[in-house]
C-alpha positions, 0 to 999 in steps of 0.5 A: 133319578135311578130306575131298577127293575119292574116289577111295577111295570114299565115307568111313566115316560119322563119329561127331557125337559123337566129333567133339563131345567134342573140338569137332571139325569135318568139312569138304568143300570143293568149289572151287564154294564159294569160285567162283561167277562163271566171272570168279572161277574165273578169278581164282583158278586165275590166282593158282593158277598165278602162285604155281606159276610163282614158287615159292610152290607146287611141283608135285609129279610122282609118276608119269611115263609116256611117251605110248607107255606111256598105255595102262600109265598107263591100267591103273596108274590103274584098279588103283590103283597110282598115288598124287598126280599123274600126267602122260603125256609126249609 
Protein backbone atom coordinates (compact mmCIF):
# COMPACT_ATOMS: atom_id res chain seq x y z
CA UNK A 1 0.00 0.00 0.00
CA UNK A 2 1.33 3.45 -0.90
CA UNK A 3 0.03 6.72 0.47
CA UNK A 4 1.00 9.98 -1.18
CA UNK A 5 -0.36 13.44 -0.54
CA UNK A 6 -3.12 14.20 1.86
CA UNK A 7 -5.53 16.56 0.14
CA UNK A 8 -8.26 14.48 1.77
CA UNK A 9 -6.66 14.82 5.18
CA UNK A 10 -4.54 12.49 7.24
CA UNK A 11 -5.05 8.82 6.27
CA UNK A 12 -7.04 6.59 8.60
CA UNK A 13 -5.07 4.33 10.95
CA UNK A 14 -4.01 0.98 9.49
CA UNK A 15 -4.10 -2.30 11.39
CA UNK A 16 -0.58 -3.70 11.50
CA UNK A 17 -1.83 -7.26 12.20
CA UNK A 18 -4.02 -7.05 9.08
CA UNK A 19 -0.98 -6.11 7.00
CA UNK A 20 1.18 -8.77 8.65
CA UNK A 21 -1.34 -11.52 7.88
CA UNK A 22 -0.59 -11.19 4.16
CA UNK A 23 3.01 -9.93 4.36
CA UNK A 24 1.89 -6.50 3.18
CA UNK A 25 3.63 -3.25 3.98
CA UNK A 26 2.81 0.42 3.93
CA UNK A 27 5.07 3.16 2.63
CA UNK A 28 4.66 6.89 2.53
CA UNK A 29 7.70 8.17 0.66
CA UNK A 30 8.73 11.76 0.21
CA UNK A 31 10.99 13.19 -2.45
CA UNK A 32 13.62 14.03 0.12
CA UNK A 33 14.12 10.36 1.01
CA UNK A 34 15.48 9.93 -2.53
CA UNK A 35 17.29 13.22 -3.12
CA UNK A 36 19.58 14.66 -0.48
CA UNK A 37 21.52 17.39 -2.24
CA UNK A 38 20.38 20.10 -4.62
CA UNK A 39 22.47 18.47 -7.35
CA UNK A 40 20.57 15.18 -6.88
CA UNK A 41 17.27 17.06 -6.97
CA UNK A 42 18.23 18.87 -10.19
CA UNK A 43 19.42 15.62 -11.79
CA UNK A 44 16.19 13.85 -10.84
CA UNK A 45 14.08 16.74 -12.13
CA UNK A 46 16.06 16.72 -15.37
CA UNK A 47 15.38 12.99 -15.77
CA UNK A 48 11.65 13.54 -15.25
CA UNK A 49 11.48 16.41 -17.75
CA UNK A 50 13.51 14.43 -20.30
CA UNK A 51 11.10 11.50 -19.95
CA UNK A 52 8.14 13.84 -20.44
CA UNK A 53 9.77 15.39 -23.52
CA UNK A 54 10.50 11.95 -25.04
CA UNK A 55 7.00 10.64 -24.37
CA UNK A 56 8.06 8.00 -21.83
CA UNK A 57 5.94 9.86 -19.26
CA UNK A 58 2.69 11.53 -20.23
CA UNK A 59 1.32 14.50 -18.34
CA UNK A 60 -2.44 14.34 -17.99
CA UNK A 61 -4.14 17.67 -17.39
CA UNK A 62 -7.56 17.12 -15.85
CA UNK A 63 -8.82 20.71 -15.71
CA UNK A 64 -7.92 23.90 -17.54
CA UNK A 65 -9.07 27.42 -16.81
CA UNK A 66 -8.33 30.66 -18.60
CA UNK A 67 -6.41 33.16 -16.51
CA UNK A 68 -9.59 35.23 -16.25
CA UNK A 69 -11.17 32.20 -14.51
CA UNK A 70 -8.46 32.00 -11.82
CA UNK A 71 -10.93 32.83 -9.05
CA UNK A 72 -13.21 29.98 -10.20
CA UNK A 73 -10.23 27.61 -10.38
CA UNK A 74 -9.33 28.46 -6.78
CA UNK A 75 -12.95 28.04 -5.67
CA UNK A 76 -13.15 24.65 -7.39
CA UNK A 77 -9.91 23.54 -5.71
CA UNK A 78 -11.06 24.74 -2.29
CA UNK A 79 -14.42 23.01 -2.70
CA UNK A 80 -12.80 19.78 -3.94
CA UNK A 81 -14.50 19.88 -7.33
CA UNK A 82 -11.25 18.98 -9.08
CA UNK A 83 -8.90 16.03 -9.17
CA UNK A 84 -5.49 15.70 -10.71
CA UNK A 85 -3.76 18.57 -12.47
CA UNK A 86 -5.30 22.02 -12.74
CA UNK A 87 -3.72 24.44 -15.22
CA UNK A 88 -4.33 28.15 -15.75
CA UNK A 89 -3.97 29.17 -19.42
CA UNK A 90 -2.85 32.78 -20.06
